[in-house]
C-alpha positions in Angstrom: 7.4 -33.4 8.8 7.8 -30.6 6.3 11.5 -29.7 5.8 12.6 -26.3 7.0 12.3 -23.6 4.4 15.6 -21.8 3.8 14.8 -18.1 4.3 17.2 -15.6 2.9 17.1 -11.9 3.9 18.4 -10.0 0.9 20.0 -6.8 2.1 21.5 -6.4 -1.3 22.7 -2.8 -1.7 20.1 -1.3 0.8 23.1 -0.4 3.0 23.8 2.5 0.5 27.6 1.8 0.9 27.5 2.5 4.6 28.9 -0.3 6.7 27.3 1.0 9.9 23.9 1.0 8.2 24.6 -2.6 6.9 25.3 -3.7 10.5 22.2 -2.0 11.8 20.1 -3.9 9.2 21.8 -7.1 10.2 20.9 -6.4 13.9 17.3 -5.6 13.0 16.7 -8.8 11.1 18.9 -11.3 12.9 16.4 -11.4 15.8 14.0 -13.3 13.5 14.2 -17.0 12.6 15.9 -16.2 9.3 18.6 -18.5 8.0 20.8 -16.4 5.7 21.6 -12.7 5.5 22.7 -11.8 2.0 24.5 -8.9 0.2 25.9 -8.3 -3.3 29.5 -8.2 -4.3 30.6 -6.6 -7.6 33.2 -4.6 -9.4 31.3 -1.8 -11.3 33.5 -1.8 -14.4 33.2 -5.6 -14.7 29.5 -5.4 -14.5 28.5 -2.8 -17.0 29.7 -0.2 -19.5 29.6 3.5 -18.7 26.7 3.8 -21.2 24.5 1.2 -19.6 21.1 2.7 -18.8 19.4 2.4 -15.5 16.4 0.1 -15.2 13.1 1.9 -15.3 12.4 1.3 -11.6 15.9 2.7 -10.8 15.2 5.8 -12.7 12.1 6.2 -10.6 13.8 5.6 -7.3 17.2 7.3 -7.9 16.6 9.8 -10.8 18.2 10.0 -14.2 21.0 12.4 -13.6 23.4 9.9 -12.1 24.6 7.1 -14.5 23.9 3.4 -13.7 27.6 2.7 -13.2 28.1 5.7 -10.8 25.0 4.6 -8.9 26.3 1.1 -8.2 29.8 2.3 -7.5 28.4 4.3 -4.7 26.8 1.2 -3.3 29.9 -1.0 -3.3 32.0 -2.1 -0.3 35.7 -2.7 -0.2 37.0 -6.2 0.2 37.9 -5.5 3.8 34.4 -4.2 4.5 33.0 -7.4 3.2 35.3 -9.4 5.5 34.1 -7.4 8.4 30.5 -7.7 7.4 30.8 -11.5 7.1 32.2 -11.7 10.6 29.5 -9.4 11.9 26.7 -11.5 10.3 28.2 -14.8 11.6 28.5 -13.3 15.1 24.7 -13.1 15.2 24.4 -16.8 14.5 23.2 -16.3 10.9 24.9 -17.4 7.7 26.5 -14.8 5.6 26.0 -14.9 1.8 26.7 -12.5 -1.0 25.8 -12.7 -4.7 28.9 -12.1 -6.9 28.4 -10.4 -10.2 31.9 -10.9 -11.8 34.7 -13.4 -11.7 37.0 -11.6 -9.3 34.1 -11.3 -6.9 33.4 -15.0 -7.2 37.0 -15.7 -6.4 36.9 -13.3 -3.4 33.7 -14.9 -2.0 35.2 -18.4 -2.5 38.3 -17.2 -0.6 36.0 -16.1 2.3 34.9 -19.7 2.5 31.5 -19.5 0.9 30.3 -22.7 -0.6 26.7 -21.7 -1.4 26.5 -19.5 -4.4 23.5 -17.6 -5.7 23.2 -17.0 -9.4 21.2 -13.8 -10.1 18.7 -13.7 -12.9 20.8 -11.5 -15.2 23.6 -14.1 -15.2 21.5 -17.1 -16.2 22.6 -16.6 -19.9 26.3 -16.0 -19.0 28.0 -19.3 -19.7 31.6 -18.4 -18.4 30.0 -17.2 -15.2 27.9 -20.3 -14.8 31.0 -22.5 -15.2 33.0 -20.4 -12.7 30.2 -20.8 -10.1 30.0 -24.5 -10.7 33.8 -24.8 -10.1 33.5 -23.2 -6.7 30.2 -24.1 -5.2 28.9 -27.1 -3.2 25.3 -25.8 -3.5 23.8 -23.4 -6.1 20.6 -21.3 -6.1 19.5 -19.9 -9.4 17.1 -17.0 -9.7 15.2 -17.2 -13.0 13.7 -13.8 -13.6 13.3 -12.8 -17.2 13.7 -16.5 -18.2 11.7 -19.1 -20.0 12.0 -22.7 -19.0 14.4 -23.6 -21.9 16.8 -20.9 -20.8 16.8 -22.2 -17.3 17.3 -25.7 -18.6 20.3 -24.6 -20.6 21.8 -22.9 -17.6 21.3 -26.0 -15.5 22.8 -28.2 -18.2 25.8 -25.9 -18.4 26.4 -26.2 -14.7 25.9 -30.0 -14.6 28.1 -30.5 -17.7 31.1 -29.5 -15.4 30.3 -32.5 -13.2 28.4 -30.4 -10.6 25.7 -32.6 -8.9 22.3 -31.8 -10.3 20.6 -32.4 -6.9 22.6 -29.6 -5.4 20.9 -27.0 -7.6 17.7 -25.1 -6.5 15.8 -22.9 -9.0 13.8 -19.9 -7.8 10.8 -18.4 -9.6 11.5 -14.7 -9.8 10.2 -11.5 -11.4 12.8 -8.7 -11.8 10.3 -5.9 -11.6 10.6 -3.9 -8.3 8.0 -4.2 -6.9 6.4 -7.1 -8.8 2.7 -6.8 -9.5 0.9 -9.8 -7.9 -0.6 -10.7 -11.3 2.9 -11.1 -12.7 4.2 -13.2 -9.9 3.2 -16.5 -11.5 3.8 -18.8 -8.6 2.6 -21.9 -10.4 5.6 -21.5 -12.8 7.7 -22.3 -9.7 6.2 -25.7 -9.5 6.6 -26.1 -13.3 10.3 -25.4 -13.1 10.7 -27.9 -10.4 8.8 -30.7 -12.1 10.2 -30.1 -15.6 13.8 -29.8 -14.5 13.5 -32.3 -11.7 15.0 -29.8 -9.2 14.1 -28.4 -5.8 12.4 -25.0 -6.3 11.7 -21.8 -4.4 10.8 -18.2 -4.8 12.6 -14.9 -4.9 9.9 -12.5 -3.8 9.9 -8.9 -5.1 6.2 -8.3 -4.4 4.9 -5.9 -1.8 3.9 -7.7 1.4 4.5 -11.4 1.9 1.4 -13.2 0.9 3.2 -14.6 -2.2 6.0 -16.0 -0.1 3.6 -17.7 2.2 1.7 -19.2 -0.7 5.0 -20.3 -2.3 5.9 -22.3 0.9 2.4 -23.9 0.8 3.1 -24.9 -2.9 6.4 -26.6 -1.9 9.1 -23.9 -2.0 12.2 -24.9 -0.2 13.8 -21.5 -0.4 12.3 -18.0 0.1 14.3 -14.8 -0.6 13.0 -11.4 0.3 14.6 -7.9 0.2 14.9 -6.2 3.5 15.8 -2.6 4.6 15.9 -0.6 7.8 13.5 2.0 6.3 11.7 2.0 2.9 12.0 5.8 2.8 15.8 5.7 2.6 17.4 6.6 -0.7 18.5 3.8 -3.0 17.3 1.7 -5.9 15.7 -1.2 -4.0 14.5 0.4 -0.8 10.9 0.9 -1.8 10.4 -2.7 -2.8 12.0 -4.1 0.4 10.5 -5.2 3.7 11.1 -3.4 7.0 12.3 -5.5 9.9 9.0 -5.9 11.8 7.2 -7.0 8.7 10.0 -9.3 7.7 9.9 -10.9 11.2 6.2 -11.4 10.8 6.7 -13.1 7.4 9.3 -15.4 8.9 7.0 -16.4 11.8 4.1 -17.0 9.4 6.3 -19.2 7.2 7.4 -21.2 10.2 3.8 -21.6 11.2 2.9 -22.8 7.6 5.7 -25.3 7.8 4.2 -26.8 11.0 0.8 -26.8 9.4 1.9 -28.5 6.2 3.2 -31.5 8.2 3.6 -34.7 6.2 1.9 -36.1 3.1 0.6 -39.1 5.2 -3.0 -39.0 6.3 -2.8 -40.0 10.0 -4.8 -39.5 13.2 -2.9 -36.9 15.1 -2.3 -37.2 18.9 -4.3 -34.0 19.4 -7.4 -35.4 17.8 -7.2 -39.0 18.8 -9.0 -38.2 22.1 -12.0 -37.0 20.1 -12.6 -40.3 18.4 -14.8 -41.8 21.1 -16.8 -38.6 21.5 -17.3 -37.6 17.8 -17.8 -40.9 16.2 -21.1 -42.8 16.5 -22.1 -46.3 17.6 -25.2 -48.4 17.0 -27.8 -48.1 19.8 -31.3 -49.4 20.5 -33.7 -46.8 19.2 -36.4 -48.2 21.5 -36.9 -50.9 24.1 -36.1 -54.3 22.4 -37.0 -57.6 23.9 -35.0 -60.8 23.5 -35.9 -62.8 20.4 -36.6 -59.7 18.2 -35.4 -59.6 14.6 -34.0 -56.1 14.3 -35.4 -53.6 11.8 -34.4 -50.1 10.8 -36.9 -48.8 13.4 -35.0 -50.6 16.2 -31.5 -49.3 15.5 -30.1 -45.7 15.6 -26.5 -44.4 15.2 -25.6 -42.1 18.1 -22.6 -40.6 19.8 -20.4 -41.6 21.6 -18.6 -44.4 19.8 -19.9 -47.8 20.9 -19.1 -51.5 20.5 -20.6 -51.7 17.0 -19.7 -49.2 14.4 -22.4 -47.8 12.1 -20.3 -49.3 9.3 -21.6 -52.7 10.5 -25.2 -51.5 10.1 -26.1 -54.0 7.4 -24.9 -56.9 9.6 -27.1 -55.7 12.5 -30.3 -55.2 10.6 -31.9 -58.7 10.4 -30.0 -60.1 13.4 -32.0 -61.5 16.3 -31.5 -60.3 19.9 -30.5 -62.9 22.4 -31.2 -60.5 25.3 -33.2 -57.4 25.9 -31.9 -53.9 25.2 -33.1 -50.6 26.8 -33.6 -47.4 24.8 -30.2 -45.9 23.8 -28.4 -48.9 25.2 -25.4 -49.7 23.0 -25.8 -52.8 20.9 -23.2 -55.5 20.9 -22.7 -58.7 18.9 -22.7 -60.8 22.1 -26.4 -59.9 22.4 -27.2 -60.7 18.8 -27.5 -63.9 16.8 -27.3 -64.0 13.0 -25.6 -66.1 10.4 -24.2 -62.8 9.0 -23.3 -61.1 12.3 -19.6 -61.1 13.1 -17.8 -59.9 16.2 
């Protein structure tokens, strides 16, 4: 059977720094068959300078008056709030995850007991960060937005150079435009990443809708990450490119259906269709009344449903055989009633 896809609901900073809103988002998405509910943990002054500009999509969604560092500062939780949020997520039966953007945050999440770490696209070229993650993680997911294959390979090599097991790394195709135009999604690159690096692969989806995520699962993605929010009309940099709870739940259900449909790579006769074999397959029948002692020609034999004693694949063995008894029209032929040096039972 197809392995279960790890589905990550990326709340990120869509809580707008409001713990109550964060919990409401958790409640709304925890009813789906999602695996992980993820947030972001950062210290603003360890992430950017005061002069760092906003991304273009952030200017569109939050305006240009507020600086980038002030924007993210307003979206940060305290350490105690993260602890409370972790407990709240786990109380729903889901796994808590947060992406750390600096070394103290990595330490904090490690102290919370996290062993799965997600490397965001912007940190793929941050060697000290990569090594710090490798020192703490038991499993690593790497988003690869803005990267070419050689940059991803260098990051993976840096991680494995620490002794981290290569097979515990999953790479995600990602585009960091919010939302990502479908024509820039490039899902086939996900498969390329997996094959060239010899790693499990997945997809961090910033497109509108979820057709790309479903297609990614069909292409072999083992991880799907999708931004979620309670309401796309809420203020905040990522809200408009996020999925609301009902749509997210539909995506999860669709992915689970696709998993069931993918099945295994082995071509087999399924239990549900086995009963159709006798009805849908044909057998060889007498096309007209045939007396005993007749050498059969193509005019004497017809392939009809249902399946009979002689398969049409034995047609060449039947033509030219001699009947040892009579057959009525549409009576199934059988080798007991035929005699030929080439006929086999």
